[in-house]
C-alpha positions in Angstrom: 151.0 134.9 0.1 150.4 136.7 -3.2 147.6 135.8 -5.5 148.3 135.6 -9.2 145.6 137.1 -11.5 145.2 135.4 -14.8 143.4 137.3 -17.5 140.1 135.6 -18.7 141.3 135.8 -22.3 144.3 133.7 -21.3 142.1 131.1 -19.7 140.0 131.0 -22.9 143.1 130.6 -25.0 144.5 127.9 -22.9 141.3 126.0 -23.0 140.6 126.3 -26.8 144.1 126.6 -28.3 145.8 124.5 -25.7 143.1 121.8 -25.7 143.3 121.6 -29.5 147.1 121.4 -29.5 147.2 118.7 -26.8 144.6 116.6 -28.6 146.3 117.1 -32.0 149.9 116.5 -31.0 149.3 113.7 -28.5 146.6 112.0 -30.6 144.5 111.7 -27.5 141.3 113.7 -27.8 140.4 113.0 -24.2 143.6 114.9 -23.0 142.6 117.9 -25.1 139.1 117.6 -23.6 140.6 117.6 -20.1 142.5 120.8 -20.9 139.4 122.4 -22.3 137.2 121.3 -19.3 139.7 122.5 -16.7 140.1 125.9 -18.3 136.3 126.2 -18.7 135.8 125.5 -15.0 138.4 128.1 -14.1 136.8 130.6 -16.5 133.3 129.9 -15.0 134.5 130.6 -11.5 136.1 133.8 -12.7 133.1 135.0 -14.7 130.8 134.2 -11.7 132.9 136.3 -9.4 133.2 139.2 -11.9 129.7 139.4 -13.2 127.5 136.9 -11.4 126.1 133.4 -12.1 124.0 134.4 -15.1 127.1 135.9 -16.9 129.1 132.8 -15.9 126.4 130.5 -17.5 126.3 132.6 -20.6 130.1 132.7 -21.0 130.4 129.0 -20.4 127.9 128.5 -23.2 129.8 130.8 -25.4 133.0 128.9 -24.6 131.5 125.5 -25.3 129.8 126.8 -28.4 133.2 128.1 -29.7 134.6 124.6 -29.5 131.6 123.2 -31.4 131.7 125.9 -34.0 135.4 125.4 -34.7 134.7 121.9 -36.1 132.5 122.9 -39.1 134.5 126.1 -39.5 137.7 124.1 -39.9 136.2 122.6 -43.1 136.2 126.1 -44.6 139.3 127.7 -43.0 141.5 124.8 -41.9 142.0 123.5 -38.3 144.3 126.1 -36.8 142.7 129.2 -38.4 139.3 127.9 -37.2 140.6 127.4 -33.6 142.3 130.8 -33.6 139.2 132.6 -34.9 136.8 131.2 -32.3 139.4 131.8 -29.6 139.7 135.4 -30.6 136.0 136.0 -30.4 135.6 134.1 -27.1 138.6 135.9 -25.6 137.1 139.3 -26.4 133.8 138.3 -24.9 135.6 137.1 -21.7 137.5 140.3 -21.4 134.3 142.4 -21.8 132.6 140.4 -19.1 135.6 140.8 -16.8 136.1 144.5 -17.4 132.6 145.6 -17.3 131.1 143.1 -14.9 128.3 143.1 -17.4 125.6 140.5 -17.5 125.9 138.7 -20.8 
């Protein structure tokens, strides 16, 4: 059986953008939160295997903080631009951890 490799930036995008889209278009924040949490768990496993538990903890914190930061940022930029901005920053960080196996 073949294993499919999913880029960490895609996992971050699914969690942040996908979670926001699900919450917004279904009107059910808990469903968006579920998407966010599942992607975060997938990302944490990936970061741990790529760079160790310390990097996984740090990237999980970055991922969660991105969601928190998007809320006040949305008041300045708008909802979608805010989500896209924090997703871009978090996706770059996720790729750097993956590619370098660096401790964050």
